[in-house]
N, C-alpha and C positions, 0 to 999 in steps of 0.2 A: 913192642908193641906198644908203648906209653912216648915211641916220634912218632906215631903215625896218625894217634889224632889229640889234635893240640883242645883240651875240654875248655882251656883258659878264654880262647878266641870265639869259642861259642854261648860264652855268661855274657848277660844280658850287660849294657853298658852301665857305666857310676848313674847318670842319668835317667834311666831306665827306672832301678832300683832306690834312685831317693820318691820318684813320681807314686812306689810302688809304697814304701812307709809311711808318706804322707796320707794315702788312703788308705793304710790300720790306723792311723794313727786316728783318723777321722772315724773309721767305723766302732775304735775302743772307746772310744765320746761319748759315742751315740748308743753304745751295744748296753752300758749297765740300767738302763731310763727303760729300755726297750724287753732287755731280760724283768726288772721287779715286774712288771706289769705284765708278762706270763706269766710268771710267777702265783702273784697273787688271785690272776682269775683262772690257775690249775688250780690252786689251794682250795680255791670259796666252790668255785665248780665241783670237783671231785670228793673236797669232805663236805659240802649238801648232800652228798649222794651218798657217802658212807652213812652218816645221821636217817638220811629216809630209807636204806637199806635195812640198818639194826633196829631200828623201830619197826619196819615188815615182817623182821624176822624173829623180833620177838612176838610179835601178834602172831605171828606162824604157828611158831612152838607151841605158843598157850594156849590159843581157840581152835588152829585149827585142824582139822584131820591127820594123823602121825601119815597116813598114806602120801599124801601131797606135801608134805614138808621139804623132802625131798627137791619135791622140779620146781618150788617156789623158794630155794633156795639158790636151786640153779639156774633158773630165770636173775637172782639176781647177781652173783657173780658174772653170767655173759652182760648183762648192764654193766656191769661193775667197770667191763672189759671197752666196751664200746664207748662208756661217758671221758673212759682214763686214757684209751685215742682219741676224742673227741677234746680234748682239753688239754693236748699236746698238742695237739695240727699245728695251730699258731705257733706254736713252738719252730716244728719244722718246717714251717713255712717261711721262718726270718729264717733258718739255718739255710732253708735252697737257696733266700732272694741273697744269703753272704756269698754264697758259694756264684751263684750267679753274676756280681757282682763286684769279687775278689778275682777268681780265677781268669778272665780274660785282665786283669791289671797286673795277675801273677807273671802271667806269659804274655805281657801288649814289647814285649821284645820280639816277637812273632810277627810278622807280615800279616794282615785278613785273618789274625787268628779271629774265631769264632765261638761259640761254648754253646752244647746241649747237654738236657737231664731224656736219659730213659730213649733214645732214637737208636734206630738200629742204622748205624753208616753205610755209606752205601755199598762199602769195596767188601761186602760179609757175603752178599750172594755171586760174588766171584771168585773168593775163597777158596786155594783145595779141599777136599773135603777127609778123606777116611787115608789117604798117604799121609797124609798132616798133623790133622784128630778130628779122633769119628764125633760127628752132633747133629741130632733132630732138633735141634731149636739153638737160640739164642737169646742170651737177657743183657743187655746194656744197660750202664749208670753214666756215668759223666763224659764228656768225647767234647775231646777240643782239635780244632783244622784249623791249618794255617798254611803258610809260607816263612822255610830260612833259607836263608844262602840261598834261594833258587829250587830249593828242595818241598816241592810240596807233599804234605801229611796227614794222616789222620790216626790219632792217638783215643784209642775206646776200654772202658773199664767193662771189660767183658768175661758173662762164665757161658759156654759150650755146655749142652747138657743132652745126653742121650740118656735114652728110656723115659720110664715114665710108671708113676705108683711108684709098687717094694720096686723095681727093677731100674728105676735113675737114679743116674752115676752122673757125677760133675765126672767131665772128662778133659777139663780146661779154664782156669780163673787165675784172672789177672790182668795185663793190660794188650789190648794189639797193637802192634803201631805200624800202618798203611803205609809205604809211600810209589812216587812213580821213581824209576829208576830212567837214568840220559840214553842207557843203553839195551836195548830186550834180551830178554835170556831166548833162545829158538829152542822154545819145550817149556817142560816144569822140570823143577830142581826143588830136593823137600830134604831139610834137615830137620829131622823127627828124634823124640826120644826111642833109644835103643828097647826094641820090649824086652821083655822078661820070657822065660822057658814057659808060662801059661800062652804067653798070648802069640810067641813065634810058633807053639804049637796050633792054636787055635787057625793061625795065619796061613800055615802048611798045608791043612787039612779041608783051607775051604779056598786052595790054589794057588796059597800066595799073595805076593805082590807082583805086576804087571811093568815095576817102574826097575829097572837093573840097580846094584850096590856100587857106590866107586868111596873106595876109602880116601882117609884126609890123610896128611902127612904131621897130624898131630895127635897120637895115642891116646891124651887125657882127654881131647874132643873124641876120637873114636868112644871110648868106653864107656860114654852118655848116648852117643846122636848115632845114627846114620844116614848115610845120604843116598838116596836115593835119585832116579835121574831117569827123561823119557831119552835122552841126550848123552848119555854116555860121555864122546866123543867133545863134544863142545864143553859138556859139566865138571869134566877133571883136573883142567889149569884152574879151575873159580876154587873147587873144595880143596884143591892142595895148595892152594894159594892165598886170599883173603878171606875169602869165606870162613875157614877155617877160625883164622887169628879173630874173626870178629864175633864169633860164639863162644873164644877164650876167655877173650876181653872180658863180655859179657856175664861169662858164669862168677866173673871175680867181683862182679857188681851186684849182681842179683843169684843168692843163694837159698833163694827157696825152691829151686824147682830148677827141670833143665829148660833153659829157654830153646825154641822151636823156632828155622827159619822157612820161608818159600818162596822161591823167584817164577814167576808165568808170565811170560811174556815181560814187560816193564814194571809189575805188577809187583813188588817185594812185601813181605808179613814176616813181621819180628813177632811173637809170643812170650810174653813174657811173663811166667809166673810169679804171684805177689798175693800173699796172706794177710796184707795189709792193704785198706782202699790207697790207691795212686794219687785219691786229689782232696787225701783228709787234712777236713780243718777244725778247730778244739769246738767245742759244744759252744754253745750261744754262754756260759754260766764264766768262760775264761775266754782272757780277752788272748785275739794272736800275737803275738812273741815273730818279729819278722827272720831273727837266725833260728827258731826253734822250731816253727811251721809250714813256713814260705820257701827259706831256701832250701832246704833238704828236695823240698818239689822239684826247683827251678833245678838243683842237679839233676837229680833224675830224669828229667825232660833231655836234659842238656846231653848226656852219658848215651840216649837215645837215637840224639839227633849226631853224634860223634860215629858212632854205630853204623847208622844209616848214612851220613854221608861216606864211612871206608868200605861199606857195601854198594855205595850208588858206584863208587868208581872202577870197580870189576868188568872185565870183561865178558 
C-alpha cells in the first residue's frame, strides 16, 4: 500500500510552510497582549457579579422570607451562567478569528482554498442515507474546500444525529471528505460498518437492504465493513481491488472507529470518525507551536488527499 500512495509528494512545499511559520510568529507576538486584556475584562466582569451575588444572597437569607430564598439563589445562579458566557464571548470570538485567519494559511497549499464555520456543505443533500449512515439532521463545525492536483474536494467536521429528546443518538461524528471522481460509478456503492447482531436482525425484520452484498478480497476489511451496491457487476472489481486497499490504509491511520465510504455517480464520500477536533488549535492562552499543533493537521489532510487520489483512479 505504501508504494501506491506517496504522501511526501502531496505535502506542501517548504516555501508554503515558511509562509505559515511567519504567520504563526506574528500571531504569537500579538496573542499575549490580547489575551491579557481578555482575562482582565473577564475577571472584572465576573468577579464583580460574584461580589454582587454574595451580597444579595446574604440579604436574601437574613431579611427575606425563607420560602423564596431558593428562588433568589436559583436566579442568581442562572445570572452567573449568563455573565460567565458573556465574559467568555470575547475570548471565543478571538479564537474564532484565529481560526478564520490561520486555517486558510495552514492549508494554503490547496488551490482556491475556502474556509467557513457552521454552514452545511452543499454535498450533504445528495449524500446516501440509511445504507451509509442513518440520520435525521446534521450539525457542522469547520469546513475547508478547494482543489489539489486537479481534485476538487470539501472537508467538513460533521455530527449526524438520529431521533430527538431521549431517543436522540449520534450516528456519526468526525469528518466527511467529499470529492468528485474523474470517472462515474454507474450506480451506488457503499462500504459501511458491518452491523452487529441486533442491527442485522432489525434490518432483516424490516425487509433487509435492497442493495446486493459484494465481498472484498481482504478479510480484515470484511471483518469491519460490508460492501453493498445496486450494480454488483460493476462493483465487484472495484471492491476487490483498490477500494478495499484504501479502507485498509485508512484503518491504519484512523483508529477511532470504522471508516465509511460511498460512491454515487462521480461523487465520493469518505466518513472518517474522530474523537477529537480535526481543526483543533490551542486555547488563546497557549502559543501556537508549528510542529505540535499544525503539522499533524496538515498530515491528516494529506492522508485523506492521498486516499482520495487512490479512489479517484479506480474505474
